N, C-alpha and C positions, 0 to 999 in steps of 0.2 A: 503492499500500499502506500503512496506516494505520501511525501509530509507536506503539511498540509500549507495552500501557495501565498505567499503574503497579499497582502492589499498593498500593491505600491503606490508613491505617490504620482496623483494626478497632475499629470505637467501641463492641463488647461488651467489648471487654477492659476500658473505663475503668467498666465497673459498681462494680468494687472499687477505687477510688482511689485512690491513696499517701498515706500519711497523715504519715509521719514529717516530715521537714522543713518540710513545704509544710502543716500542721494546717491544716485547718477545721472551724469549730468544725461543731457537728450540724445548723444551720441551713441552711449555705452547701454542707455534702456535700449534702442531701436537693436543693438546687435543681439543684447540678451534677449529681444520677443524673438532675434532670428535663431538663435542658437536653442532656444524651445522649443520653435518649431522640428530643425532638426530633429531633437531631441524624441518628439513625438513621432516624426517618420521613421523613425529606429534609427536615421542617423548618428550614430552616436560618435562615431568620428569626427566627423564636423563641428558637433554641437561642442564635442569638448574642445577643437581648438578656439572656440569663443568665448565660451565660459574662460577658460584659463586664457587668452586675450581682455577679455573684461575686468583678470584679476589683476594684469601686471599692471594696468590704469587704474583702477579702486580693490586694492589689494583687500580689505574689507569688507568689499561686497558679497554680502548673507547668503544671498540668493543664489550666486554664481558657486559659491562654495559649495552648500546644499546640493545644486544640481554637479556639479563633479563628482559629489560624495554618491549620489544617487548611480551616476555612471560608474564608479568601480563599484559598488554592491553588482551593478548589472552583467558587469566581464569577471566578476567572482573576483576579485580584490578586495576581500571586507575590510582589511585592515586598514587598506586607503580610504575605502568608506567613511570609517570610522573615526578616522582623523580629519578627513577633511567637516564631516557633517557635524564630527567636536567644535569643530573653529566657529563653525556658520552659531551655532546655540553660544558659542562664549560672544558671540558679539548682539544675538538675539536669543535671548535666553526663554523668548515667551511666545514663541513661535510653534504650535502645537505639530505642525507638518515637520518642522526639524527634526523635534524626538520623538515623531512613529518611523519616521525616516532610519533614526540612527537605533530604534528597536529591532527594524529587520534586519539591518548591520552585525546584530550583537547574534540573533539568534542564528544568522548563516554562518558565525561562530562558535556555534552551541552554546553560546553565552546566556543560556533561555532567564535565567535571573535577572540577569542585568538588561536584557531585554523586556522583559515585563516589568520594568523598574522604571522605564523608560515608556512603553505604553503607556503606565498609568499617568506619569507627570506629562504626558499628552491630552490626556483626557480631562486630567485635572484642569490644562489650561482653556480647553473646549470640551464642554460635558458630552455636547452631541454628536463629537467625530468619529463615525460611523467607521473610518477606517480599521480608528485605532483599537475598537473595540474589535473587528474581527480578527486583529495582529493580533491582540491581547490573546484571544481564546486561543490562536496558534502557539502564542507562547506557552499556557497553560495547560495546553494537549502536549507538548513536551516533559513540559514538569509531572506527567502523569497526573493532573491534577482536575480529572476529567469534567466533573461533575459542574466547577467553575465554567472548565472551557465551554460548556454548553451554555451558560448561563451567558457567557459571554458573547459569544455568537449569536442568542436568539437577540441581544441588546442590539447589537448592530445590527440584526432584521429587521427591527421593530425600526430603528434610524430609518434604515437606508432598505427598505426590501426589493428591492432591483437589483439587489449584488449581485452577479451568480457567483463571483468565489467562496464569497462567504457561503453560500448552498452549499459549495459543495468542498469545502471545507466543513461545515457542519458534518455533510453525509459522511465526509472522512473519521471523526468521533463517533458518530453513532455507530461505525462499522465494530471499531474498536470496543466499543459499548457493548456488542451485540446484537443493538435494534437496526436488523438489518433490513425489515421493511420499510424501518420510517428509511433507513441511510437514502435506499431505494428513490423512498421521498422526497428529498431534497435535492438527490443528485437529476431526479427527474423537473425539480424547479430550476436548478442552473441550468439545465438544455433546454428548457423552456426561455429561458433571460435572454442565451446563448447557446441558438443553435450547433455552431460550431466549433462548439467547448470540448478536446479533443479529450482533456486531463478528465472531466467529468464525465465523459462516455468510458474511459479507462476505470473508475474508480467504480462505477456503476456495474463493469464487468467485473470490480473486485469482490461487492455484496454480493453480486448473483452467483459468482465461483464460493463462496461462503454457505451459500444457500444451494450448493451442488446442482443449479440448475445450467449446466457447462455447455450447452449449445448456444444458450443466451448470451454468458458471458464472453464466449468465445465471437459474437456479432457486436457488441458489443467492444471488444476489443478492435475488430476489423473496421468497424465505425472512426475509430478514433487515431489507427495508422490510415485509412484514408483523406482523413481533415488534415493530418498531420502525417508527412511520409518520412520523417526523421524525426520522429517520437521515439525515443529510443525503450523507454519504460512503458508503451504499449508493447514492444516485440516481445518486453521482457513478461510483461503481464499475459499477451499472449501463449509466450512456453510454458507458463507454470497449467495453461489451464490444458493446450495442448497433451501436458504429461498425464495433468489430472483424468483425463480422456482417453491414455494409455497409446497417442497415437508420437513413439518416441523420435522419429525420424522428424516429423514433423516441428516437434518441440525445439529439436536441436538448429535448426535452420531460423525460427524464432529467435531462440536465443543469440546464436551467428550474428543477426541481422543486428540487434539491440548492442551490440560489443563492437559490430562494425563504427557504427553510430556514436560508441560512447565508450572508447578504447579501455579505458581505467573505472568500467561498470564489474565492482565485485560481486555483487547478487546476481549479473547473471553467466560470470562463469560461475561463479559457486552451484547455483541451480543447475547451469551445464552436467558441472561435474555429480551433480547425484542423480543423474538420468542418466550419466553414463554408469558409473559406479553400479547402479539399480540394474541395468543389463548386464551387470558382469565384464565391463570395457575396463577393469581397475586400473591399467597402463595410465593411459588419456585423463581416465578420471580424475585420479589422486594425486595426480599435477595440479590439476586444477583444486585441487579442495583446500590446497595452500593459498588461494585468496579469500579465507574462510577468515581471517586477521585482517582485512579491509574493509571486512562489509559492519556499516554504522554500527548496528544492534550488537555487536560480539564485544567485551570485556578486551581492552591494551593486550595486544603479548606481552609478556612479560618476555627479557632477555638479562638473564640473570650469565650469561654463557657461552660461549661460539657457538654458531648454532651446528650440529653435525652433520654431518652427510651420508649418512648410515655405509663408511665404508671405513673411513678411518678410524685405527685401532685409537681409542681414550681413556687417558687412566683416571678418568672419573667422568661419568657421563649422567645429564639430570632428565629424566623423563618427567617432562611435566604435564597434571593435566588440565583439564577442558569440560567446560558447558557440567554436565550431570551426572549423578549418581550412578545412572545406568552405561551411560559413556563409559565411565571410569572402568566399569568391570567390564566393557564390551569393548575397548580396544588393551585392557591388560592381557588380553587373550596371546600378547603379540609381545608381552615383555622380557620375556625366557630367550625369545631368537635374537635382540639386541644383547646378552648377555656374551658372546662371544667378543665384542666388538671393545668391552671397558673392562678394567679392572676391577673398577667399583661402578654400580647401578644403583642410584637411589629415585623412590618416585616416592614425591608425597601426594596421598589422596585423602579424601574425606576419612573424617575422623570417624565416622560409622563403619569405611571400611579396615581397617586397619589393623584391627586381631582378623578379619578373615585372614588379610591381602600377608602377613608375616606368616600365617600357618603357610598359606600354599606359596610365597614363591619366597621366604626369610630361608628353608633350607639349602635356595640352592645361591644364596651368599647374596640377594636384594636386599639392598635396607630401605622398607617403607615407614614413612614420614607423615605425621600428620598436616593438612596443605596448607594447613593456616601457624605452624610452627617457623620459626628462621630457619633459615638454607643456607647450608657454608657453602660457598665460594665451591666448583666447578669450574673441570677442562672445559664441557660439550652437554647442550640442551636440546633436547628437543621434546616436543609435544605427542601425546597418547594419538593424538588424530593423524602426526604424519609417520609412526611407525610402516603404515598400512604401504605406502612408496616405496621401500625397501623389503617391507618381509613378503607382503599380500598383491604383491604386482602381475600376478596369473592365475588364470584357477587352478592349475598346477601348483601353485608354493601352498594351497590347503592341505596335498596328501602328508604335509611333514609336520600339521598345527596339532599341539598336543590338546587334548583331549579326554577329561576334563584338566582344566588348569585351577581351580579353584577346589578346596578341601575341606567341611565341615568340621568344625570341632564334635569328635567322638565322645565325649562325655556328655555334651549335650543332647547331641543327639540321642544316648541312651535313656537319658531321663527322661525328652521329649517321650520317646518310643512308650515310655512306660505310661503315659497320662493317655496315650492316645489307645481306648479300652472300648470302642464303640465295636459293632457287629459288622461290617464291613467287611468286605471276603476282597479290598481293597481302599487303599488312602490314598485319596486326590485333593493334592491341593488347590485350592480355589484364590481367584485376583481378577477379578472382572473391571476395575477401571484404571484410566490414567489419568495423573491429575496435570497431566502438563500444560501449560497454560493457552497455545494457542488452538493445539487439537485432540485433546485430552477428552472431547466433549465426541468426537467423529470415532476414538479408538474407543471409547469402553460400552459396554453393557449395561443391560441392570440385570440385578437376579430373575425378575419377571422373566427377560428373556431367555435364560438359562434352565426353568424349571422344566421344559421337555429333556434335557441332562438330569437334574438335579431330583428328578421323582425317581432314577433305579434305584433301590429299595437295597441292594448288592456295593453298594459304595457309599463310605461316611469323608464325606467334605469337610474339608480343615481350612477353617477361614485364614487367606494370605493378604489379605485385601487392610490395606493401613488406612489411617480414618474411623471415626464412628460409624459403623453401619450398622447399629442396633433395632434403627425404626426396619431399616430396608429388612436386616433379618427378621423381625419382629412379624412384617408385612407377608413375606414368603411363609412363614408358618402356619400365620392365621388362613390362608387363601390357599396355602396346598400342600399344608402338614409337611412340610421340610425343613428342616435345621442344620444349620450347618455349626459342625466342635470348631469352638475358640476355645483358644490357648491362652489363655492372661497371663503366664510365664512372661510370654517374649510381644514388645512392643513392636507391630508390624515395621513402625516407618524410624524409631531409634535405635533399634536394636537388630542391626542386620547381621551379625554374627548369629544371633539366635532366629535370624528369620533364615538365613542361610542353612542351620542346620533344623530346621523345622521343616525346610523345602526337603531337604536329604531323608527325613524320615517317609515323603510322604513313597508308593508308587508312583507314582504318575501327576502331574500338575498341567490345572488348565488354566490360561491366563491372557491378561488382552498383553499389547507390547506395553510393556512397564519395566522396570527396575526387574520385579518376582520374572518374566520372562528369559532376562538377560542372567540373573541370579540360578535358575533352573538349568539353563544352558551351560553354562559355564560350570557348575559342579556335575554336569554330566547325566542327572535325570531325563527321564522321559518328559518331555514336555508339549504341549498343544496350544497353539498359540493361535489365538484368535485375533484376525487382520482384516483392516478395511478395505472400501475395494481401491482407490486412489488417496485423495485428500486424508493427509497425517497415517498415510503409510509412507515410513522411514525407510532412505535407501537400502539400508542393510540387509532387509528381509524380502529384497531383490525384488522380481516379477516374473510370472508365470512357469513358479515351481513352487511343490508341497516339502521341499526341505530344505536346510540352510548349510552352507557351506561353512559358518562359523559355528553354530552347534549342531554334530552331526545327531545326535540324543532327539531335534527337537522336529515335531512336525506343525506345518500351518497348514489352516484352514484358514480361507480369504473367501469374503465379501464376493458373491458374482455381479452383484450390482451395486449403486454407491447407497448407501445407507440401508441394507436390508441384510440382514443378520441370518433370516431363516433357513437359505439353503447353507450356511457354512453349519448352521450348531444340530443342522441335519446328519451331514459328514461326520461330525463329531461326535455325535450321539453314536453313529455305527462303528468310528473307531475304539471308541470307552467301550464297548459292548464286547468285541473282538478281544481286547485286550483284557480284559474280563474272563474271557474264553481260553486264551491262548493258557 
């Protein structure tokens, strides 16, 4: 989703240029009007030359300084813009337009708190300044103060109901708030006001994609591109929709168009890598995966040592974690591959994984530490997600992969086994929800969905789901007469070593794509993984296969159409019955 677009300075307001403190003689006044005319027509070079000429004669012309700063912002020279607009404010501190423009330039540098202060100052000077309210909403959205942002957009619309950009930005926010139908209404209003508004069509496509109305989303992206053939983001969004539709070659072509138009488009490279990796093109996919560090939403890369090239013998190698706990478990499958290339191997991980990883990798000489602890100097470093380009660059490289690679605590396993005294012939662990903020809902099921599986009397189902599920379990008991076994001695969220032991007790695990799936696969337990059709399907579950090269004991059960779990649940029920009979 695009960042909300700023409402930039309306140059027409400068046809009557202020004359008071910054009086410009008649000749300079005329030159300023000519410069503004060039600026309005997009002839920035000519406008810039005239503004600079005016400033040679009148160095304190606040309007010329301000508009020269606006040009700097337009050509992505935000630091220059801030300096020039700041000078105009020093000369005329009560001009609301100047403060609004300064806020936009600050926001371009992601200095959102300062930007918000500038917009607030503009509004204090001009309480009915619709542009400033709209831009204030953008800054609040950057700061994740979403309800306040919505109120600011709504105020801007009251003051200036015909501003298409504000309606578009409001739609972007509503999409983030999961108000998808209302977001569509905002995008529709923006398009009605500005029928050739490419960004609004693209954002409308994003909302439709979240609603899994993929063909409609694709049509909106195509319309955006038709209106703006140089619109890189439109091609990027189109690629995402095509990937959801499993039209890989077309998706790759669309990403390539985006990259050709914007060669530093990190998200396009990254999503292209996901597409390649999901279809097993590991060599090309891993190389593009390195673009993840330039993607705006990701935490900046920590440079604690020289980057390791995957071949040099290192005296001390630091393998750094990234993303969440599930990813740390997943990528740790390659840790022992790096061991022959270093004298010492240190791996910081989430504190909840330290005990499990020490037991699993410590005997091989790997040093496991809490990722929040102070890290001593090392000769080389590499991030976990970069190990793949060196150790899983082909399908054949999986043949020598170690499995299982995690080891549960035998004492806790024995203790937990003694607590599971149900009458079922088979102990089946169960996890049905993903808490992923962006796509968790699309990866998750309800216990009601799983009733056809849970009603089998020959199975004892053990709750592996973290979080409070008591209400849902009570409802299941009331409506279907089915109870899950809850093990109170294990906190499924905080005690991952205990969860690993509990999983190891189970004969089989049924789970959606979450940490439980990675733990079960890494422990070598038979695990049945329920997967969405497209949106929410992470690349490492690949495409068009029922097994996993990463987890040899996993069987994958996929939605056959988007949002419909029925076919996958039928397949799962048959697989569970076959397991009971074996």
